[in-house]
N, C-alpha and C positions, 0 to 999 in steps of 0.2 A: 504493500500500500504506500502510495506517494505521500510523504509528510507535507503538512501545510508550511508555506513560506510567507513571512510578513514582507510585503512589498509596497513600494510607493512609486508613483509615476508623475511625470510632468505632462500636462495636457494643454492644448490650444484649441479654441473653437470660435466660430462665428455664431453668436447667440441670436441672430435675427429671427430664426424660425423656431426658437425654443422658448418654453415658458419658464425660463430660468434654469439654474443648475439642479436644484433639489428635486428629487423624484416626487411626482404627484399622481393621484389617480386621474385617469382620463385626460392627461396632458402630456405633450411631448417635451421631455426635459433632457438635459445633457447627462445627468447621472443615470437616468433610465436607459439612454442609448448606450452609454459605456457598460452598464451592467448586462444589457442584452447582448452586446457584441462579445463580451468576455464569456458569457454562458454559451453562446454559439460556438466559440472557439474551443472551449475546454470541457463543455458538458456539465460544468458546475456553476450554480448560482453563487455569486459573491457580493455581499453588500459593500458598496464603495463609500468612503467618507472623504469629503472635500475640505479644502482649507477655508472655503468661504462659499456662501450661497449667492452667487450672482443673480440679479433680477432678470425678469423677462427682457430679452433684447440686448443684454449686456454681453460683451465678448471677453475672451481671455487669451493671453499669450503664455501665462505662467501659472495656471491653476495647478495645485498639487493635490493628489488623491492618494489614499491609502487603502489597502485591502489585504486579505489573507487568502491564499490559493494553493492547492496541491499542484505543483508544477515541477517536472523533473528535467525540463529542457533549458536551454540558455535564455537569459532575459531578452536578448536581442530577438530571438525567435518568438518570444511572447509578444514583444512590441510589434513586430512585423505582422504576425498572425492576427493580432487584435485589430490593427488598423484595417485589415481586409474586411472586417465585419462592422465597421463604423460608417456612418454617413459622411459624405465629403466635407461637411461643415466641422467635423471633429477629427483631430489627429493626436495620437499619443506620441509625444516627442521622445520620451525616454522612460525606461523602467529600471529601478534599482532596488537592492535589498534595503528594507527599512531598518534603521538603527533600533536597538533595544529601547523600549519606552517611547518611541516616536508616535506622534499623532499629528496628522496634517493640519488640523485646526488649532488644537490646544498647545502644540509645540511652537507655533508661529510667534515670532516676536515683532514682526512688522510686515505690512503689505503696501504695495505701491500700485496706484491706479493712474491712468492717464485719460484725459478727455480731449478730443480733437475738435477744433472749430475752424472753419474757413470764413474769412471776412474780407470785404473789399479794402484795398489799400487806401483809396480815397473815394469820396462820394458814396453812393449807395446803389445797390442793385435794383433796377426797376424793370417791371414787366417780365420778370423771370419767376415762374411759379414753382418749378421743380428742378432739382439738381441730381439727376440719376447717377452721375459718375462719383458723387461724393456722399450722398445721404445714407448709404448703408453703414458707413463707419465714421461719420462726422456730422456735426451740426453746421449748417450754413447760415451765418448771420448776415442779414442783408445790409446792415449799416457798418461803417467803420468803427473800430473799437480803440479805446485809449488803453493800450497795453501797459504803459507805465502806471496809470492809476489802478489798474487791476492788480498789478504786482504790489503796489503800496497797500491795497486792501488785503491781499493775501498774507502779507507780512503780519498783519494784526491778528491773524488766526493761528499762526505758528506757535507751538508751545502746548502746555497742558491746560485745558479749559473744560468747562461743562458745555457740551455741544448740543444741549437739549433743543435749542432752536432749529438745528439743522438735521435732525434725524431722530428715529425712534429706536429704542433698545429692544432686545428680546425681553420677554416678561421678567421683571425683577432685576434686570441688569442696570448698572450705573450708566449715566450718560457722559461720564468723564472720559476724555480721550486725550492722547498726546500726539499732535501733528509735528513731525520732524522736519518736513519740507513741504512747501506749497508754493508753486511758482508757474508763471506762464513763460513759454519760450516760442519765439518765431523761428521756425526751422529754416535753415540756410537753403537757398535755392528752391524755396517752396512756392514761389509766385506762379500762379496758374492763370492763363489768359482765358477769360470767359467773356467774349465780346469786350465790353468796357464797363467797369474798371477791372484790374487784375485782382485775383483772390490770393490772400496769404494764409498759410497754414499755421495755426497756433495750437500748442499743446499745453494743457494744464497737467502738471505732474504733482502728485501728492503721495507722501509716505507717512504712515501713522502706525501706532501700536495696535490700532483697531478702528473699525468704522461702525457707526450706527446705520440702521436701515435708511437707504437713500441719502446718506450724508454727503457723499461726493457729488451727487447730482444737485442737491440743494446748495452746496457751497459753490458749485460751478455757476448755477443760475444767479446766485447773489453777486458773484464777481462780475458776471456779464452785465448786470444792471449798473455796476460802477463803470464798466467800460463804455456803456451807452450814455452815461451821464445822468441817469435817472436816480442813482444812489450816490451819496457822498461817503467819504471814509467814516465820518461820525455815525452814519446810518448803520454801517457794518458793525462798528463797536457797540452801538446800542442794541442791535439785534442779538449779538453774541451774549451780552450781559443780561438780556431779558429772559433767556432760558425758556422761551415760549415758541412753540412750533409755528404759530400764526405769524411770527415776525420774520420768517425766512422768505426770500423770493421764491417763486415757483421753481420746481426742479426742471432741469433740462431733460430732453428726451434721452432714452438709454442708448441710442445707436452710436453715440460718440465715445462711449465708456469702455475701457479695456482694463481687466486685471492684469497688470504687467508682470509682477513677480511677488513671491512670498519669501520672506527671509526667516531663517532659523539660526539664531546665534549659537546654539549648541551643536548645530550640524552645518557649518558654513560651506562644506564641500559636498553636500548631499547630491547635487546634480553637476555634471560637467559644464 
């Protein structure tokens, strides 16, 4: 009889057509697809645990999952075979042995998300209703944004705060979180000609020891209000201090959000 092995894997996916990561009854989820593919390959059902529950429409480049499986072949063979039974929107990037005591969620010490926005360099986009080349993985903002002001506002949110204004915890959890970095960057060479004016690609990168539900999308929406000039820096500070969900700007759409990586300080070389 083949003994069980504790394994973990690095997974990327396009979340557009999925109802989030976590398995649900009567809904297509990333976890459900991963479990079904693994069962087809091995003949064994294995419950998979993820490092985070990305919402409907959110993508991942570095989701980490853990599972226990009776497998006697190489881990490269497992990775290749598993991918044959997965939809094209999901790929297992690497499978490794899990260290003793490892859990993809509870062992994590930081997570990094990025949110992508395209905006016109000058002027505004007029008479353009849809942006099919961008909208699957980014938000298209039709007005120019003040990136300097958005970064000033982002700096106010770095550190340990009560982020109750910007997200909801799981039942009974604290709303205290520590943001280690939060900044906008204009990617070099990212100007795209779309008639007139040109579009610039902006990426919001945020790393924290944990996130509340919809926290990144709410923070992004709030910072965009600053970029549009409808919020001032004092409004951001006041919203943070209020610890009141009604004080946040509306969340942005999920299509621009990607779980970039998960960090494990006790296992810094978990994946190559």
